[in-house]
MARBA-3410 file (N, C-alpha, C, O; in Angstrom, 1 decimal):
50
5.7,-0.9,1.0,4.8,-2.3,1.6,6.1,-3.7,0.9,6.7,-3.7,-0.1 ~ 6.0,-4.6,1.8,7.0,-5.4,1.1,6.6,-6.9,0.9,6.2,-7.3,2.0 ~ 6.7,-7.8,0.2,6.2,-9.4,0.2,6.9,-9.9,1.5,7.6,-9.3,2.3 ~ 6.6,-11.0,1.4,7.3,-12.4,2.6,8.7,-12.3,2.4,9.5,-12.4,3.3 ~ 9.0,-12.0,1.2,10.5,-12.4,1.3,11.5,-10.9,1.3,12.7,-10.9,1.0
10.9,-9.9,1.7,11.6,-8.6,2.1,11.6,-7.3,1.0,11.7,-6.1,1.2 ~ 11.2,-8.3,-0.5,11.0,-6.9,-1.7,10.2,-6.2,-2.0,9.2,-6.7,-2.5 ~ 10.5,-4.8,-1.9,9.5,-3.7,-2.3,8.7,-4.1,-3.7,9.0,-4.2,-4.9 ~ 7.2,-4.2,-2.5,6.3,-4.1,-3.7,5.3,-2.4,-4.3,5.3,-2.1,-5.5 ~ 5.0,-2.1,-3.7,4.2,-0.9,-3.7,4.1,-0.2,-2.3,4.7,-0.6,-1.3
3.2,0.9,-2.2,2.9,2.1,-1.4,1.6,2.6,-1.6,0.9,2.6,-2.6 ~ 1.5,3.1,-0.1,0.1,3.4,-0.1,0.2,5.2,0.1,0.4,5.6,1.2 ~ 0.0,6.2,-0.8,-0.1,7.3,-0.6,-1.3,8.3,-0.2,-2.1,8.6,-1.1 ~ -1.3,8.7,1.1,-2.5,9.5,1.7,-2.5,10.8,1.6,-1.8,11.6,2.3 ~ -3.6,11.4,0.5,-3.7,12.8,0.6,-4.6,13.5,1.3,-5.7,13.1,1.4
-4.1,14.7,1.8,-5.2,15.6,2.7,-5.8,16.6,2.3,-4.8,17.2,1.8 ~ -6.7,17.4,2.1,-7.0,18.5,1.8,-6.2,19.4,3.4,-5.6,19.1,4.3 ~ -6.9,21.0,2.8,-5.8,22.3,3.9,-6.6,22.0,5.2,-5.9,22.7,6.0 ~ -7.4,21.5,5.8,-8.0,20.8,6.7,-7.5,20.1,7.4,-7.4,20.3,8.6 ~ -6.8,19.1,6.7,-6.2,17.5,7.0,-7.2,16.9,7.4,-7.3,16.5,8.5
-8.1,16.7,6.4,-9.3,15.9,6.1,-8.8,14.6,5.2,-7.8,15.1,4.5 ~ -8.9,13.6,5.0,-8.3,12.8,4.0,-9.2,13.2,2.7,-10.5,13.4,2.6 ~ -8.4,13.2,2.0,-9.2,13.7,0.5,-8.9,12.4,-0.6,-9.8,12.2,-1.5 ~ -7.6,11.5,-0.5,-7.9,10.3,-1.6,-6.7,9.3,-0.9,-5.8,9.8,-0.2 ~ -6.8,8.4,-1.1,-6.0,7.0,-1.2,-5.6,6.8,-2.2,-6.4,6.8,-3.2
-4.3,6.7,-2.4,-3.5,6.2,-3.6,-2.5,5.1,-3.6,-1.4,5.3,-3.1 ~ -2.9,4.1,-4.3,-2.0,2.7,-4.2,-0.8,2.4,-5.5,-0.9,1.7,-6.6 ~ 0.2,2.9,-5.2,1.6,2.7,-5.9,2.2,1.5,-6.1,2.9,1.1,-5.1 ~ 2.2,0.9,-7.0,3.2,-0.8,-7.3,4.6,-0.5,-7.9,4.7,0.2,-8.9 ~ 5.6,-1.0,-7.3,6.5,-1.0,-8.3,7.2,-2.6,-8.7,8.4,-2.9,-8.6
6.3,-3.3,-9.0,6.9,-4.5,-9.5,6.4,-4.2,-11.2,5.6,-3.3,-11.5 ~ 6.8,-5.0,-12.1,6.2,-5.1,-13.3,5.0,-5.6,-13.6,4.7,-5.4,-14.8 ~ 4.1,-6.1,-13.1,2.4,-6.6,-13.2,2.3,-5.8,-12.1,3.1,-5.3,-11.3 ~ 0.6,-5.8,-12.1,-0.2,-4.9,-11.4,-0.6,-5.8,-10.6,-1.1,-6.9,-11.0 ~ -0.4,-5.5,-9.3,-1.2,-6.6,-8.3,-2.9,-6.6,-8.6,-3.5,-5.7,-9.2
-3.4,-7.5,-8.1,-4.7,-8.5,-8.4,-5.8,-7.9,-6.7,-7.1,-7.8,-6.6 ~ -4.8,-7.6,-5.7,-5.4,-7.3,-4.9,-4.7,-5.7,-3.4,-3.6,-5.2,-3.4 ~ -5.2,-5.6,-3.0,-4.6,-4.8,-1.8,-3.8,-5.3,-0.9,-4.3,-6.4,-0.8 ~ -3.0,-5.2,-0.1,-2.7,-5.4,1.1,-3.3,-5.4,2.3,-4.1,-4.5,2.6 ~ -3.1,-6.8,3.3,-3.9,-6.6,4.2,-2.9,-5.8,5.1,-1.7,-5.5,4.9
-4.0,-5.6,6.6,-3.1,-5.5,7.7,-3.2,-6.5,8.7,-4.0,-7.2,9.3 ~ -1.6,-6.4,8.9,-1.4,-7.9,10.2,-0.7,-6.9,11.2,0.2,-6.1,10.9 ~ -1.0,-7.0,12.2,-0.6,-6.6,13.4,0.3,-4.9,13.4,1.4,-4.7,13.8 ~ -0.8,-4.0,12.6,-0.3,-2.5,12.2,0.3,-2.5,11.1,0.7,-1.4,10.8 ~ 0.6,-3.5,10.3,1.5,-3.0,9.3,0.9,-3.7,8.0,0.5,-4.9,7.8
1.0,-2.7,7.1,0.4,-3.5,5.6,1.0,-4.4,5.0,2.1,-4.0,4.7 ~ 0.9,-5.7,4.6,1.2,-7.3,4.5,0.7,-7.4,3.2,-0.2,-6.6,2.9 ~ 1.5,-8.4,2.2,1.0,-9.0,1.2,0.6,-10.3,1.6,1.5,-10.9,2.2 ~ -0.5,-10.8,1.4,-1.0,-12.3,1.8,0.2,-13.2,0.9,0.6,-13.0,-0.2 ~ 0.5,-14.4,1.6,1.6,-15.3,1.2,0.8,-16.6,0.3,1.5,-17.5,-0.1
END
């Protein structure tokens, strides 16, 4: 995921079991501080509110 300036801020990891059923979602950030909210979906893309 990227912020409005194009800098990477994190990723969503999708975990499935052997039957390809959703097992977990994990949010990982790559910034110095933990985000206070999750990204929103805008036109099919995860986007950080500006």
